N, C-alpha and C positions, 0 to 999 in steps of 0.2 A: 504494500501499500503504500504509493509516492501519493505529497502532497507539498509544493511547491506554493513559496509566501506568496503574496501578492505588492504594487508596490501601498505604500501606506500603508499597510494591513498591521495588528498591532498583535504580538505574539502568542498571547492566552484566544482573539481570534479565531489564528491559524488551532493553535492546538483543539479549538472549539470544532470544528468544521474536519477537521483531523478523526475526530472521533468517532462523530456523524459517517464522515463517509466510512471509518470501519466499525462501526454498528454497522449501518443499513447494506452493508457485503455479505454481512453471518462468519468473516474470518472468527471474530472473538465468541462466537456460541463456538462455534464449528469445533474449535481450538480446546473449549472448556470441556466440548463434548467428549474432546481420545485422551483427556485428561488421564483418566481412569476406567479401566481395563474391568465393560465387568461381564462375567461368567453365566454362557449362555441356561439359560432354563433348563432346566430336563427334560425328558418325554412325558415324567409321569405327577411333574407338577403340574406340567401346560393341560396334563389331561385332567387333575384331580383339582384345577381352579373352567373349565371347563365348565364342569360339571357342576362346582358350585355356582356357577356362575345359574349353568338352565335353574339346578333347583330355586334359584332366586328367581328368577325372572316366572316361575311355574307357579309359586306361592304369591309373589305379586301379581301373578291376574287369573289367578283362582280366588283373594282377596278380594280385587278389582270386577267379580263379576260376581261374588255372593254381596258387596256393596260396600264391602267397611273400608273404601280407600274413600 
């Protein structure tokens, strides 16, 4: 990322312009995301999570049908 100083531009304005450009580019967000390696979720945990979500959804639909929501 490169920002050149314009004529009669203060240092603080240059820093502000640089940070704004950096945030808009998404470089900083990507760098923070890559900072720590996340372990992949195991197949069993994914399956259990999906079953839990399905059970919660079923309970919600049942409650909605019964009129308690």
